[in-house]
Every structure is written in structure tokens, then in C-alpha cells.
C-alpha positions in Angstrom: 108.2 204.8 -3.9 109.9 201.7 -2.2 107.4 200.9 0.5 104.7 201.2 -1.9 106.1 199.0 -4.4 106.7 196.3 -1.7 103.1 196.6 -0.6 101.8 196.5 -3.8 103.7 193.5 -4.6 102.6 191.5 -1.9 99.1 192.7 -2.3 98.5 192.1 -5.7 101.0 188.9 -6.2 100.4 187.0 -3.7 100.4 183.6 -5.4 104.6 184.6 -6.0 104.9 185.3 -2.3 103.1 182.1 -1.1 106.2 179.7 -1.1 108.1 181.9 1.0 105.6 182.5 3.6 105.4 178.6 3.7 109.0 178.1 4.3 109.3 180.9 6.8 106.4 179.4 8.7 107.9 176.3 8.7 111.6 177.4 9.7 109.7 179.2 12.9 108.3 176.0 13.7 111.5 173.9 14.4 113.3 176.8 15.6 110.5 177.5 18.1 110.2 173.8 19.5 114.2 173.4 19.7 114.3 176.9 21.4 111.7 176.1 24.0 113.4 172.5 24.7 116.7 174.0 25.1 114.9 177.0 27.5 113.2 173.8 29.2 116.5 172.3 29.8 118.0 175.7 31.2 115.6 176.6 33.8 113.4 173.0 35.0 113.4 172.8 38.4 111.2 170.1 40.4 108.7 170.9 43.1 110.1 169.6 46.6 108.0 167.0 47.9 109.6 165.0 50.6 111.8 167.9 51.5 109.0 170.7 51.4 109.3 171.1 55.1 113.1 171.1 55.4 114.3 174.7 54.4 117.8 173.7 53.7 119.0 170.0 52.5 122.7 168.9 52.4 123.6 166.7 49.4 126.3 165.2 47.7 127.2 166.6 44.2 125.5 164.7 41.5 127.8 165.3 38.9 131.6 164.6 38.2 133.6 167.9 37.4 136.9 167.8 35.7 138.8 170.6 35.0 140.6 171.0 31.5 142.8 173.2 29.9 141.5 174.7 26.5 144.4 177.2 25.2 145.4 178.9 28.3 142.4 178.9 29.8 141.2 176.3 32.3 137.3 175.1 31.6 135.2 173.0 34.1 133.4 170.2 32.2 130.6 168.0 34.0 128.8 164.8 33.7 125.8 163.6 35.7 126.2 160.5 37.4 124.4 157.4 36.5 123.8 156.6 39.8 123.1 158.5 43.5 126.2 159.8 45.2 125.9 159.7 48.8 127.7 161.7 51.8 129.5 160.5 54.1 127.6 159.9 57.4 129.5 161.7 59.8 128.8 165.1 58.0 125.7 165.0 60.3 127.6 166.0 63.6 129.5 168.4 61.5 126.5 169.8 60.3 124.9 169.8 63.5 127.6 171.9 65.3 127.2 174.9 62.6 126.0 177.7 64.9 122.3 178.4 63.6 121.4 174.7 63.4 118.5 173.6 65.1 118.4 170.2 63.7 120.2 168.0 61.1 118.4 164.8 60.3 119.9 161.9 57.8 117.8 160.8 55.3 118.5 157.8 53.4 116.5 155.1 51.5 116.9 151.7 50.0 114.7 149.0 48.0 113.3 146.3 49.8 110.7 143.5 49.0 108.1 141.3 51.1 106.3 140.0 48.6 108.8 137.0 48.2 107.7 135.4 51.5 104.6 133.3 50.2 102.3 134.2 52.5 98.9 135.6 51.6 97.9 139.1 51.0 102.0 140.2 50.5 102.1 140.5 46.8 101.4 143.8 47.3 104.7 144.8 49.3 107.3 144.1 46.7 108.3 147.7 46.3 108.8 149.1 49.5 111.3 151.8 50.5 113.5 150.9 53.5 114.6 154.0 55.5 116.2 154.9 59.1 114.0 155.6 62.2 115.7 159.1 62.5 114.1 159.9 58.9 110.5 159.8 60.0 109.2 163.0 59.6 111.2 164.5 57.3 108.3 164.4 54.8 105.3 166.1 55.3 102.6 163.9 56.9 105.0 161.3 58.1 103.8 160.4 62.1 103.7 157.3 64.1 100.2 156.3 64.4 100.4 153.0 66.7 103.1 151.3 68.3 106.5 152.3 69.0 110.2 153.0 67.4 111.5 149.8 66.1 114.6 148.1 67.9 117.0 146.0 66.3 115.3 143.3 64.8 112.1 145.1 64.4 110.6 147.8 62.0 107.5 150.0 61.6 105.4 149.5 58.6 103.1 152.3 56.6 99.5 152.1 57.4 98.3 151.4 54.0 100.6 148.4 53.3 99.7 146.8 56.5 96.0 147.5 55.9 96.5 145.8 52.3 98.8 142.8 53.8 96.3 142.5 56.8 99.6 143.3 59.5 99.3 144.7 62.8 102.1 145.2 65.4 103.1 142.2 67.1 103.0 140.3 63.8 106.4 139.3 61.8 107.3 140.1 58.5 109.7 138.5 56.3 111.8 141.4 54.4 114.4 141.3 51.5 117.0 143.6 52.2 120.2 144.2 49.9 122.3 142.1 52.4 119.5 139.3 52.6 116.1 137.7 54.0 115.5 138.1 58.1 112.6 138.1 59.6 111.2 141.4 61.5 109.0 141.9 64.4 106.3 144.9 63.3 106.8 147.2 66.5 104.3 149.8 64.9 102.4 151.8 61.8 103.3 154.9 60.7 101.9 157.1 58.1 103.8 157.7 55.0 102.9 160.2 51.8 100.5 159.0 49.9 101.8 156.2 47.5 104.8 155.9 49.1 105.1 151.9 50.8 107.6 152.4 53.0 109.6 150.3 56.1 111.4 152.2 59.1 114.0 150.4 60.6 116.1 151.4 63.6 118.9 153.7 62.6 121.8 151.1 63.2 119.7 148.2 61.3 118.9 150.3 58.5 122.5 151.6 58.2 123.9 147.7 58.2 121.1 146.3 55.7 120.8 149.3 53.2 123.7 147.9 51.5 125.8 151.4 51.3 126.8 151.0 55.5 128.1 154.7 56.3 126.2 156.4 54.0 123.3 158.6 53.6 121.2 160.3 50.9 120.8 164.0 52.4 120.8 166.0 55.6 117.3 167.4 56.2 118.6 170.8 57.8 116.0 173.1 60.2 117.5 176.4 61.2 117.2 178.0 64.7 114.0 180.5 65.4 115.4 183.6 63.6 117.9 182.4 61.3 117.4 183.1 57.5 117.7 179.9 55.6 120.0 181.5 53.3 122.2 183.1 55.7 122.6 179.4 57.2 123.4 177.9 53.6 125.9 180.0 53.3 127.4 179.4 56.6 127.2 175.6 55.9 128.9 176.0 53.0 131.8 178.0 54.5 132.3 175.6 57.6 131.9 172.5 55.6 134.7 173.5 52.8 136.9 174.5 56.0 136.7 171.7 57.9 136.8 169.5 54.5 140.4 171.6 53.9 141.5 171.1 57.7 141.1 166.9 57.7 138.2 167.6 60.2 135.4 166.2 57.7 135.4 164.0 54.6 136.6 165.7 51.2 133.6 165.6 49.3 131.6 167.2 46.7 128.9 168.8 48.7 125.5 171.2 47.7 123.9 172.9 50.2 120.2 174.0 48.5 117.5 175.9 49.6 114.5 177.2 47.7 113.5 174.9 44.6 117.1 173.8 44.3 115.8 170.8 47.3 113.6 169.2 44.3 116.7 168.3 42.4 118.0 166.4 46.0 114.7 164.7 45.8 114.4 164.1 42.1 118.4 163.6 40.7 117.6 162.5 37.4 116.5 166.3 36.7 120.0 166.7 36.2 119.8 164.1 33.3 116.7 165.6 31.8 118.4 168.7 31.9 121.1 168.0 29.7 118.3 165.8 27.4 116.6 168.5 27.1 119.4 171.2 26.5 121.1 168.6 24.0 117.9 168.1 22.0 117.5 171.9 22.0 120.6 173.3 21.6 122.7 170.3 19.7 119.8 169.4 17.7 118.4 172.9 17.8 121.3 174.2 16.4 121.3 171.9 14.0 117.8 172.7 12.7 118.4 176.1 12.4 121.3 175.9 10.4 119.0 173.6 7.9 115.8 176.3 8.0 118.6 179.1 7.4 119.8 176.6 4.5 116.4 175.9 3.2 115.3 179.5 4.1 118.1 180.9 2.0 117.6 178.4 -0.8 113.5 178.6 -1.3 113.7 183.2 -1.0 116.5 182.8 -3.2 114.3 180.9 -5.9 111.6 183.1 -5.3 113.6 186.4 -6.1 115.6 184.9 -8.7 111.6 184.1 -10.2 111.0 187.7 -10.5 114.0 188.7 -12.5 111.5 189.7 -15.3 109.7 192.1 -12.7 113.3 193.9 -11.9 114.2 194.1 -14.9 111.1 196.0 -16.0 111.4 198.3 -13.2 115.4 198.8 -14.2 114.1 200.0 -17.7 111.4 202.6 -16.1 114.1 203.8 -14.2 114.3 202.2 -10.6 117.7 202.5 -9.4 119.9 199.1 -8.0 119.3 200.9 -4.4 115.4 201.1 -4.7 114.9 197.4 -6.0 117.1 196.1 -2.6 115.3 198.5 -0.7 111.8 197.1 -2.0 113.2 193.7 -1.3 114.0 194.6 2.3 110.7 196.0 2.6 108.8 193.1 1.4 110.6 190.8 4.0 110.0 193.2 6.7 106.3 192.8 5.7 106.3 188.9 5.3 108.9 187.5 7.4 107.8 188.7 10.6 104.1 187.8 9.9 105.1 184.3 9.2 107.5 183.7 11.4 104.9 184.6 14.0 102.1 182.2 12.8 104.6 179.2 12.8 105.3 179.7 16.3 102.0 178.3 17.1 103.0 174.9 15.5 106.2 175.1 17.1 104.6 175.4 20.3 102.2 172.2 19.7 105.4 170.5 18.6 107.6 171.4 21.6 104.3 170.0 23.9 104.1 166.6 22.0 108.1 166.4 22.3 107.9 167.5 25.9 105.2 164.9 26.8 107.2 162.0 25.0 110.3 162.6 26.8 107.9 162.9 30.6 106.2 159.7 29.5 109.4 157.5 28.2 110.9 158.5 31.8 113.8 160.8 30.5 112.2 164.3 32.1 110.8 163.9 35.8 106.7 164.6 35.6 106.9 167.1 38.3 109.1 169.3 35.6 107.1 172.1 33.4 107.5 173.0 29.6 108.7 176.7 29.9 107.3 178.9 27.0 108.6 181.8 27.9 109.1 184.7 25.1 112.5 184.3 24.5 112.4 181.2 22.0 109.5 182.4 20.4 111.3 186.1 19.9 114.1 184.8 18.8 112.3 182.7 16.0 110.8 185.5 15.0 113.7 187.4 14.4 115.9 184.6 13.2 113.6 184.2 10.3 113.5 187.7 9.5 117.0 188.1 9.4 117.4 185.1 7.2 114.8 186.4 4.7 116.2 190.0 4.4 119.7 188.2 3.9 118.7 185.8 1.7 116.4 188.3 -0.4 119.4 191.1 -0.7 121.9 188.5 -1.7 119.8 186.8 -4.3 118.6 190.1 -5.9 122.3 191.6 -6.1 122.9 190.3 -9.3 119.9 191.2 -11.1 119.8 194.8 -9.6 123.3 195.5 -10.6 122.6 194.6 -14.4 122.2 197.0 -16.9 118.3 197.2 -17.6 118.7 195.7 -21.2 120.6 193.0 -19.8 118.1 192.1 -17.3 115.7 192.2 -19.6 117.5 189.4 -21.9 118.8 187.4 -18.6 114.9 187.0 -17.4 114.2 185.6 -20.8 117.0 183.3 -20.9 117.4 182.1 -17.2 121.2 183.0 -15.1 123.7 181.6 -16.4 126.4 179.2 -15.2 127.2 179.8 -11.4 130.8 181.6 -11.0 133.9 180.0 -10.1 133.8 181.4 -6.2 130.8 179.1 -5.8 132.7 176.3 -7.3 135.4 176.5 -5.0 133.7 177.2 -2.0 131.6 174.0 -2.8 134.6 172.2 -3.6 136.0 173.4 0.2 133.1 172.1 2.0 133.2 168.4 -0.1 136.8 168.2 1.0 135.8 169.4 4.6 133.1 166.6 4.5 135.4 164.0 3.3 138.2 164.8 6.3 135.5 164.7 9.1 134.4 161.4 7.9 138.0 160.1 7.8 138.6 161.7 11.2 135.2 159.8 12.5 136.8 156.5 11.4 139.9 157.5 13.7 138.0 157.9 17.0 135.7 155.9 19.1 132.4 155.7 21.1 130.0 159.1 20.9 132.8 161.2 19.9 132.5 159.4 16.5 128.6 159.9 16.5 128.8 163.2 17.3 130.6 164.0 14.1 127.9 162.4 11.5 125.8 165.4 11.4 128.8 167.7 11.2 129.7 165.5 7.9 126.0 165.7 7.0 125.7 169.6 7.4 129.2 170.0 4.9 127.6 167.8 2.4 124.8 169.6 2.0 126.3 172.9 1.8 128.2 171.6 -0.8 125.4 170.2 -2.6 123.5 172.9 -2.2 126.6 175.3 -4.4 127.3 172.3 -6.3 123.6 171.8 -7.4 123.5 172.9 -11.2 126.7 170.6 -12.0 125.9 167.7 -9.9 122.0 168.1 -12.0 124.1 169.0 -15.6 126.3 165.6 -14.8 123.5 163.3 -13.6 121.5 164.8 -16.5 124.0 163.7 -19.0 124.5 160.2 -17.3 121.1 159.3 -17.9 120.0 161.8 -20.7 120.6 158.9 -23.1 118.7 156.8 -21.6 115.7 159.6 -21.3 115.7 160.1 -25.1 114.9 156.5 -25.6 111.9 156.7 -23.7 110.3 158.7 -26.1 109.3 162.4 -26.6 108.3 163.6 -23.5 111.3 162.0 -21.6 113.8 163.2 -23.7 112.0 166.8 -23.3 112.5 166.5 -20.0 116.1 165.4 -20.7 116.4 168.8 -22.5 114.8 170.9 -20.2 116.8 169.4 -17.0 120.2 170.1 -18.8 119.0 173.7 -19.8 117.3 174.7 -16.8 120.2 172.8 -14.3 119.9 175.7 -11.8 116.2 175.7 -11.4 116.1 172.2 -11.0 119.0 172.2 -8.4 116.6 174.0 -6.2 114.1 171.1 -5.9 116.8 168.4 -5.9 118.4 169.6 -2.7 115.3 169.4 -0.2 115.3 165.3 -1.8 119.0 165.3 -0.6 118.1 166.6 2.6 115.8 164.4 3.7 117.3 161.3 2.4 120.7 162.4 4.0 119.6 163.6 7.4 116.9 160.2 7.6 119.3 157.8 6.6 122.0 158.9 8.5 119.8 159.3 11.7 117.7 156.3 11.4 120.4 153.6 9.9 123.0 154.8 12.4 120.6 153.4 15.6 119.4 150.3 13.1 123.2 149.3 13.0 123.8 149.6 16.6 120.8 147.6 17.3 121.5 145.0 14.7 125.2 145.0 16.1 124.2 144.8 19.3 121.4 141.6 18.7 124.4 139.7 16.7 126.6 139.6 19.7 123.9 138.5 21.9 122.7 135.9 19.4 126.5 135.1 19.2 127.6 135.2 22.6 124.6 133.8 24.9 125.8 130.7 26.1 123.4 130.2 29.1 120.4 127.6 28.5 117.9 129.7 31.2 117.5 133.3 32.5 115.4 134.1 35.5 114.6 138.1 35.3 112.9 140.3 38.4 109.8 141.4 37.1 107.3 143.2 40.1 110.0 143.1 42.5 113.2 145.4 43.0 115.8 142.5 41.8 116.9 139.1 42.7 117.4 138.0 46.4 120.7 138.8 47.6 121.7 135.1 47.9 120.1 133.6 44.5 123.0 132.6 42.8 124.1 130.6 45.9 120.6 128.7 46.0 120.9 128.2 42.2 124.1 126.8 41.9 122.9 124.3 44.5 120.1 123.1 42.4 119.7 119.8 40.4 120.8 120.3 36.5 122.8 123.5 37.3 125.8 123.7 36.1 126.5 127.4 36.6 124.5 130.5 37.4 125.9 133.9 37.3 124.0 137.4 38.7 124.3 140.4 36.9 123.9 143.8 38.3 123.6 146.6 35.9 125.2 150.0 36.3 127.2 152.9 34.9 130.6 154.0 34.9 132.1 158.0 34.0 135.3 158.1 32.4 137.4 160.6 30.8 138.6 160.3 27.3 140.3 163.3 24.8 139.4 166.2 27.6 136.1 164.8 27.6 133.9 163.2 30.0 131.5 159.9 29.0 129.6 157.3 30.4 129.4 153.5 29.9 127.1 150.5 30.8 128.5 148.2 32.9 127.5 144.7 34.7 128.6 143.9 38.0 129.1 139.9 38.5 127.5 137.9 41.1 129.0 134.7 41.7 132.2 133.0 40.8 134.0 135.0 37.5 135.1 132.0 36.6 131.7 130.5 35.3 130.9 133.5 32.9 132.9 131.4 30.5 129.8 129.1 30.6 126.9 131.5 30.1 128.5 134.1 28.1 131.3 134.0 25.3 132.1 137.7 25.5 134.7 137.6 22.2 137.8 137.7 25.0 140.7 139.4 22.8 143.4 138.9 25.7 143.6 138.8 29.5 140.4 136.5 31.3 137.5 137.3 32.7 137.6 135.0 35.3 140.7 137.3 37.2 137.5 138.9 38.1 138.0 136.9 41.3 141.3 137.7 41.8 140.5 141.2 43.7 137.8 143.2 44.1 139.7 146.5 41.8 139.7 144.3 38.8 137.6 145.0 35.6 137.1 143.7 32.2 136.6 146.0 29.3 134.9 146.5 25.8 137.9 147.1 23.4 136.2 150.1 22.6 136.2 151.6 26.3 139.6 150.2 26.7 140.7 152.0 23.4 139.3 155.1 24.2 141.0 155.3 28.0 144.4 154.2 25.8 144.4 151.2 28.8 145.8 147.4 28.2 145.7 144.2 30.0 147.5 144.6 33.5 147.1 148.7 33.2 144.7 150.5 35.6 141.9 152.1 34.0 141.4 155.7 35.7 137.3 155.9 36.4 134.3 157.1 38.3 131.6 154.2 39.5 128.3 155.2 39.2 127.9 157.1 42.4 130.9 159.4 41.7 133.6 157.6 43.6 136.8 157.1 41.9 138.8 154.2 41.0 141.4 152.7 39.3 140.8 148.6 38.8 143.7 146.8 37.1 142.1 145.8 33.8 142.2 141.6 33.3 140.3 141.3 30.1 139.5 143.0 27.0 136.4 141.4 25.0 134.6 142.9 21.8 130.8 142.0 22.6 130.4 145.2 24.6 127.1 146.2 22.7 125.6 143.4 23.8 126.7 142.5 27.0 127.8 146.2 28.7 131.1 147.9 28.3 132.6 146.6 31.2 132.5 144.0 33.8 133.3 144.3 37.7 132.8 142.1 40.8 129.7 142.8 42.4 131.4 143.5 45.9 133.1 146.6 44.0 129.5 148.2 42.9 127.0 147.0 45.4 127.8 150.0 47.7 127.6 152.7 45.1 124.3 151.6 43.1 120.6 152.9 43.8 119.8 149.1 43.6 122.1 146.4 44.9 120.3 143.3 43.6 120.7 141.3 40.6 117.9 141.8 37.7 119.3 138.6 35.6 120.4 135.4 36.8 122.2 133.4 33.9 121.9 129.7 34.3 123.9 126.8 32.2 122.3 123.7 32.9 124.3 120.3 33.1 124.8 118.4 30.1 122.1 116.0 29.8 119.9 117.5 32.2 116.1 117.8 32.1 115.1 121.5 31.0 111.6 121.5 32.0 113.0 120.1 35.6 115.7 122.8 35.1 113.3 125.7 34.8 110.9 124.1 37.6 113.4 124.2 40.0 114.8 127.8 39.1 111.1 129.2 39.6 111.0 127.5 43.2 113.7 130.3 43.9 111.1 132.6 44.9 107.5 132.1 44.4 106.5 135.7 42.9 107.9 138.5 41.1 110.0 136.4 39.2 109.9 134.9 35.5 111.9 131.8 34.1 112.7 132.0 30.1 115.2 130.3 27.5 118.2 132.1 26.0 115.6 132.6 23.0 114.0 135.3 25.5 117.3 137.6 26.1 117.1 141.0 24.8 120.5 143.0 24.2 121.3 145.2 27.4 120.0 148.3 25.5 120.6 150.6 28.5 118.1 153.7 29.1 120.8 156.4 27.3 120.5 153.9 24.2 117.0 153.3 24.1 116.2 157.0 24.3 118.9 158.1 22.0 117.0 155.8 19.4 113.8 157.1 19.6 115.6 160.5 19.7 117.2 159.9 16.6 113.8 159.3 14.6 112.2 162.3 16.4 114.8 164.2 15.1 114.2 162.4 11.9 111.0 162.7 11.5 111.1 166.5 12.3 113.9 167.2 9.9 112.4 165.2 7.5 109.0 166.5 7.5 110.6 170.2 7.3 112.5 169.1 4.4 109.9 167.6 2.5 107.4 170.3 3.1 110.4 172.6 1.7 110.8 170.2 -1.5 107.3 170.3 -2.1 106.7 174.0 -1.7 109.8 174.4 -3.9 108.6 172.0 -6.6 105.3 173.4 -7.0 107.1 177.3 -6.9 109.6 175.7 -9.4 106.3 174.6 -11.7 104.4 177.6 -11.2 106.9 179.2 -12.8 107.1 177.6 -15.8 103.8 179.1 -17.1 105.1 181.0 -20.4 107.1 177.9 -20.9 104.3 175.5 -20.7 102.1 177.6 -22.8 104.9 177.8 -25.7 105.3 173.9 -25.3 101.1 173.6 -25.9 101.3 176.4 -28.6 103.9 174.4 -30.6 101.7 171.5 -30.7 102.4 169.2 -27.3 99.3 167.7 -25.6 98.6 168.0 -22.3 99.0 164.5 -21.8 102.6 165.1 -23.0 103.2 167.9 -20.9 102.2 165.9 -18.1 104.3 162.8 -18.7 107.0 165.4 -19.4 106.8 166.7 -16.0 106.6 163.1 -14.7 109.8 162.6 -15.9 111.5 165.5 -14.5 110.3 164.4 -11.0 111.4 161.3 -11.3 114.6 163.1 -12.4 114.4 164.7 -9.2 113.9 161.8 -7.2 116.3 159.7 -8.5 119.3 162.6 -8.3 118.2 163.8 -4.7 118.0 159.8 -3.6 121.4 158.7 -5.0 122.9 161.9 -3.4 121.4 161.9 -0.4 122.2 158.0 0.0 125.7 158.7 -0.7 126.0 161.4 1.7 124.4 159.2 4.3 126.5 156.1 3.6 129.8 158.1 3.6 128.7 159.4 6.6 127.6 156.2 8.3 130.4 153.9 7.3 133.4 155.1 9.2 131.2 156.0 12.2 129.4 152.4 12.5 133.2 150.9 12.0 134.1 152.8 15.1 131.1 151.6 17.0 130.4 148.4 15.9 133.5 147.3 13.4 130.9 146.6 11.0 129.3 148.1 7.5 126.2 149.9 8.3 123.0 148.3 8.5 120.6 149.4 6.3 117.2 147.4 6.9 115.6 146.9 3.1 111.9 148.2 4.2 113.0 151.2 5.6 115.3 151.8 2.6 112.4 151.4 0.2 109.6 153.3 2.6 112.3 156.7 2.1 112.7 155.9 -1.3 108.7 155.5 -2.0 107.9 158.5 -0.1 110.2 160.7 -1.7 109.5 159.6 -5.2 105.6 160.1 -4.4 106.6 163.7 -3.0 108.1 164.6 -6.1 105.5 163.1 -8.5 102.3 164.8 -6.4 104.2 168.3 -5.7 105.0 168.4 -9.7 101.6 166.9 -11.1 99.2 168.8 -8.9 100.6 172.6 -10.3 101.5 171.2 -13.6 97.3 170.3 -14.1 96.5 173.9 -12.7 98.7 175.1 -15.3 97.3 173.3 -18.1 93.7 174.1 -17.1 94.9 177.8 -17.8 94.6 179.1 -21.7 98.3 179.3 -23.5 97.2 182.9 -24.8 96.1 183.8 -21.3 99.5 182.6 -19.8 102.0 184.3 -22.2 
């Protein structure tokens, strides 16, 4: 009987289940997309290319690992390094001495450029990679074609570059390397991998000019014939560990990789990509799943509550509460899996688009494939089905337990005021949201920002529970104004007050759209605005030289620029990153290495120094200047030492010589270039800030600066300086917009779905109004006023939640109030209002086309 009732309800009353079906479909799509990204982040690999012929690759660990104690259990946390970690070159001999190793070839890469020499045909040689001669042949297809191996002062050029520049063995080529510019004789030509312009120096020369002497990127290991690579890899791990413990080898974090893991050595960016994918799929996916469950529960509760009359009639003819509950469970089992399964398809499409955008923006290496395995799809279907089943049973619990006469009476008058338990739980969630917001105000950096979604979620749960009281209070405040606006507006106010629970179901999705979009979008706009203000107030340089089509500025650019007429001071900036530990967590910070005399910094930058002096960076290489937020996270002051990791994982403890305020615009830390240059992927400065001599001719100075190199550099004024928006912040900004779009789209569709369901459920009410003499125009006007009331309550409540969430967080991150662009706020408010009007007007018109007697 129970299954028959369920099948009959779905078959003969499909319209009543359409809203639930759509809500399940949308929820499944969002959960599927996030699940696929999470699975890709956990399983992502890159096929080895350069090391395809090397069965074993030995490289440095590309993560900082820190052991922390949570309770009584130690836990290891990881943080991917912003720069490539390298091995000590002495490990080559250690690895080669392990039994079973036939060959251990050191491999290292560094950027060089030949396009600044001014010779014809060399503009195509600006993106070269320098390597040692021992690395030739590690990649498939690399071999010497013509000439001989390079000696000191010589190099071998790849054949494609030689043809492009019309060079042959015996010719001289002027090359910019990390240590300076020099002329080298071409001793031979070699075949390189397609698209990999390369120059090979002698091993001694390569080590000297690489910028990181004594360090190598990796070791390509070939086992002796008959030795299994996996067995040799285990032996290498044991040998390296034993020799490190006995002091016979450097104590470094070394990884011995085989199979697909070799691709991670080639592309260390894969580790960061895995963090991005798991962050989006896990953190945002968890939030999206909670929102989906929250919205689903509300929609299904609304749909079940609208069937109170049906349940009352069933109780009258003898159905037991258990039969009604089993019927609802059967309906959920019939509808939810189908809707969720269909929702998987748009979810996969969303995941593919999302993943493609991450690849396009460089956040994910091109060789990574989207993992569309079955697990996320099954989890999505199972989660949506379980949510539908639980929400339906909870919603029907009240109606099924009433006596038949009570159920019929309540079906006509609607449910009464929510109980005290609901009010208490709602008050607790409100208090929790306020407590989290206060906690965020006392934190700094990413930790404060990470609390934002938690604050919003607590507020949303509170609004969902306290919605009826919220609506009654809002209607009470604006009721006088509505009654003064005419009969339709007065009728809308009376309906809203008497049907506060029904209206609350429509208000919550609007609150969700406003709160989530406001928090995610305006947090980013606040950070960007603060950074632009800091740049505008802190930049003193008159001219800026920027590297464009070259790896960076020449190594001697600061000295040459300082000697030009009209130049008072010149400072080069090399961007890099740092890793730090704070409150049992690891984080990354943007940093700038200062090339030139730090005493001249004040002439090109006003950092907003609060204590100390950045000029003291010249005192020693182990010094640092910190942004005040980073200094607070590290709990250090001027004169103390900060415990940090450089970009390649080298542990340092520099002395703090200054603390400043404008870290968003100019980097969270400043270090001498000498302390950083050997620990970066590219040791070239990317910007040169120039202060002109008072009274100097700006045009003549710009012309002199452009002569520093004939190609690949641009000279601009201070108005063209952009804030140092590092890749992480740019990616976070884009990710926040996408997340806001996904959640807003889901919430908007749910809001429209809920509004349509709410209006269609008022068939009898509208029919009675028409029989009582109300015209169609008056009813349409009443529905419009209700839609505007819903939009107003939702927008005001959502804006209050967003502002309460953002204010402490932005003050912690920027020391300023949230920056809300007027255009964005108006678009958000207008879109929510139009959504309410459209989702109310369309079903209302459909109801008005039905005869009142038929509806009754």
C-alpha cells in the first residue's frame, strides 16, 4: 500500500514534486563538480617528459613539513614551497656509489637570455634555458649534432635557436646569465626537445653562472642491467637516510621517485595545483555541500508542508502515521536518485569548465587530466537521496502525528508558531556567528579570512531557524508604510504577517545569495582597494623599468642605471616568497629582494614604516623588514629574529630591522638580494624603480633608461605601477568570483524554485480573493508587493550578515572598513529584486488564468 501511494502521488501529481526535483538536480550538480575537483586534486599526476627515459629521479622535497601536537597526538602539516628546492651537488657521488646504480646524471636549469645584445636575429633568443653539459641526453632525443663539448668560455646551442639566429659553430654569442653578461664561443650544436630553447655550458661554467652554485635540480638515475627500479629506489632511500644520519651526506629532505611521480619533479607546480584543487573541491565543496543540504532540507520541508491537507485526508480514511512516513520515504527513493543522477551531467560540465579555467590561468599544469571517476558521482547521488529522505521524514513528522481532525484543521489554517526549541537553537547559532566574527577580528592574515564562510554559514542556519520571527518583525516595521500604499500593499502586509513561515522559506535563499556573494566578492574588492591605496600613497619613484619579453632585468642594471644622468636613485626588486609558521599552521608570504643600496629605498618607496629603518638591510645579508601583519603573526619586533623558510625551503632566522604598514602594495617582506638570489627560480630583478634628480628632464631620463638594453624592457611612469598582486592573490580573487557565481547561481535557482512553489500553493487563497471581488490587477499588484517585501527582507538581512562578517576580517587584513563598489552592490540588489518579481509574477499569472471555482 505504501509504495502504491508513493507511486500514485508522483504519477498523478507531478507538479507538486517538480520543485523538489529541481532542487535535488541543482544540489547534485554543485556537489558533483566540487567532488570531481577534489578527486582530481588527490589523484593528479603529470606524465614525465624530460625524465621519461630515467627510471629513477632523485630530487629535493618540494614541501616544508612541520610536526605539531594536537592534543597528545603529533600531526605533520605540509606547505608547498613557492620556489624550487634543490639538492646539494655532492649527493651525485653518494648516489652513484650505491650498488645497482649504473649512472647518476645531475640536472639543473637556469634562465638565460641572448636577446639584449642588439645583434640582428637574436630577438628570438630571449627565453633560453641554461644547463650543464652532463645534462645533455637526459631528455629523450637530446644529442650533439655538430661540433664538440663546450670548454670554459664556450657553449653548445640548440639547433632550432641556431637556425633562427643564423649562428654556427665558431661564432660568438653574448649571453646574460644570473651572474652577469659575457661573450661565449659556440663550440657545437645539439638537438633539444621541441620548443625547449637550450644552451649547454661546461659543468664548471654552468655551476658558476647558474646563480645557485653547488646546487642541482635533480639526479637522473639509471640502474644496472637486471636491477629493478623499485628495488633500487628503496635501496637509495635507505642509503641516503643512513649517510645523512652519519654525516656522510647533507641532511636534506630528499625524495626518490619512480613511475608517474617523476612528473612532479619536472613540474613542482603540480603540488601547488593539488593544493588548489583540493582547496576548491574540499573547502569550498564542503561549504557548497552544507549549503546544498540546507537548501534541500528547506525546499523539501516546504514541499512536504504544502501537502498537509493530503496527509490529513489520508489520516481521516485510516492511514497510520507510520504509513504516511513510509510513503514519504518511498517518494524520496523514487525521485531523489533520478534527479541527482540527472544533476550529475551539468555537474560534470561545470567541473570541466572550472578545471579548464584553472589550466588556462596557470594554476594547474597543462599535463594534468580531470579525474571523472565514479566515486564523486555516487557520493552526490547518495548524499542527495539521504538528504531528501531525512528532510521529508522530519517535515512530515508533525502532520503524521496529529489526530485526523487536528490535521484537517491545521491544513486549512496553516502551521502555528514555531516551537521554543527552534528559537533556542537559532539563538545559539546567532551567538556562534557573532563569536566567530569577534574571533576573526583578533586574528590576522589568511586565518582571519578563512573564518568568513564559517560566520556566514552560522548566520544562514540562524536565519533559516528564526525566519518566521524575522519576517514578522520586518513586516511589523514596514506594515504601516505598506498599508499607506493602497489596498494591494495592505493585503500583502497582512498575508505576509499571517503566513510568516511560508514567506520565510522564500526569504532564506535571497539571504543566502546576498550573504555569500557579498562576503566573497567584497572581501576581494576590499583587499584590492587597500592594495591600490597603498601603492598610490607609497610610490615615490618617478620612472619604472619593467622586464617584459626577457627573464628579467640584466644583473648589472642597478649599477648602470645609477650612473645615468638625471637618476638620483635606482632600486631593483626581485619577487619571491617565504614560508612561515604561526599558531601551529604554515603559511606563505610575498616578499621582495632589494637589489641596490637599501638606503635609497626611501627615495622610491614610502612603506609606511612604523619602527626601525629599511636602510639597515644593508647592514648584513641576514636581515629582513616585515609588514606589520606578518610581524604580528610571527610575534616579532625590531631587533628580534624571525624564523622563516626562504622560497626553496632553506631555514633562516634573519634579524628584523624594520616594520611597515604597506605590505599589500609592496610585499609582506623585504630582504637583501644577496640573501635570496641563490634560492629563487629566476634570480633576475623584474622591476627597477628610479627616482629622478630634482629638476631633471623626465623625457631625457626615460630615453637614457631605455638604452639600458635595446629589447625586452619598457620604461613607464609611476601611474603605470600596479600593486604587487601576486599569483596567489589573483587566483584567490578569481576563485572567489567563481565560488560566488556558483553559490549565487545555485541559491538564485533555489530562490526562484521556492517562490514558484510558494505562489502555486496559494491556488485556493487566490481563488477566494477573486470570488470576494478582487480584480486580477489587484492580485498581481499584491504579489508584486510581496515579492518586493521578500527581496527587501532578504537583501537587508543578507547585507547585514555580509557586513558583520567582513568588517572584523577586513580590519584584520587591511586595517580598514570593507570596500563595497557601488556598481557591484546595485547589480546584486537589482538582480535579487528582479528574481523575486519574475519568480512571483509568472506563476501568479498562470493561477489567474484558472477559474476560481475550478481552483476551489
